[in-house]
N, C-alpha and C positions, 0 to 999 in steps of 0.2 A: 429794409429792416430785417435783421437777422432773427433766427429762431430763438436765440437767447433773449433778445429784446422782446420778442413776442411772448415768451414764457414769463418774463419778468412783469410785463404789463398785465398779463392774465392773472398772475399772483396778486398784483396790486389791486386789480379790479375785484377779484373774488376771494380774497384771503379769508374772510369770515366763513364763506361757504366751504372753502377747501379745508379749513381747520376743523370745522364741525364734521365734514365728510371724512376726514382722516381719523378722527376719534371713532366715528361709527365703523369705519373699515377695520380698524384694529380690534374693536369689540367683536365684530362679526368673525374675524379671523381667529380670535381666541376661543370663541364659542364653537366654531367649526373644528378647531384642533382638539378640543376636549372630547367631543363626541361626533363622529362622522355621520352626517345625515345629508344625503344628496338633495332632499327636498328643501333643506335650509338654504341652499344656493339660490333657489327661486324666491323663497320668502325674504331673503336678505335684500334682493332687488326691489321687491314690492314695498317693504318697509322703508328702504332708502328713498324711494320715490315720494312717499308720504312725508318723511322727514325733510327732504329737499324742498317740497312745496311749502311746508310750514316755515322753514328757514328763509326761503325766498320772500314769503309774505312779510315776515318780520323785518327783513332787510329793507324792503321797499317802504315800509312804514317809517323807518328811522334813518334812512339814507339822506345825505345832503343832496338836495335837488340840483345844485349847481355842479356837483362833482362829475356828473356824466359828460359835461361839456368838454372836460379835459380829453376824454377819449374820442369824442366827436371831432375835436380839433386835430387830433392825430390821424383821423381818417378811419376810425373804427366805429362800426355801428354798435348800438347798445345790444341788439339781438345777437350779433356775432360774438361779442365778448361774453354774453351770458351763455351762449351755446358752447363756446370753448371751455368755460368753467364746468359746465354740466358734463361734457364729454370727458374731460380730464378726470373729474370726480368718479364717474361711473366706470371709466376704464381702469382707474386705480383699484376700485372694488373688484372688478372682474379678474384682474391680474393677481391680486392678493388672494382671493378665494380659490382661484385655479391653482396657484402655487401651494396653498394649504392642502387642497384635495390631492395634488400629485405627491406631496411629501407624506401625508398621513393616510391617504386612501389606498 
């Protein structure tokens, strides 16, 4: 399986989490670009963790229980897929905020 296939399956698995995370990342980047505060960098990650937990809870409440078997049949575990979505989301926030700090800081 190529990296492109892996990224596509990660998108299919966690597109709700990634879209909500993208909106949050853009809001944080715009707030950081308006007024530079280095403590906001840490606060953004703390709030991101809380939002991610709430999103994950809501997704588990309303997700189709049989949909996970598609990924299990492909050889991916539920935890690895969730971890890849989590890492991709937090890595995107870190890169975006670091870029804003380097440009405006």
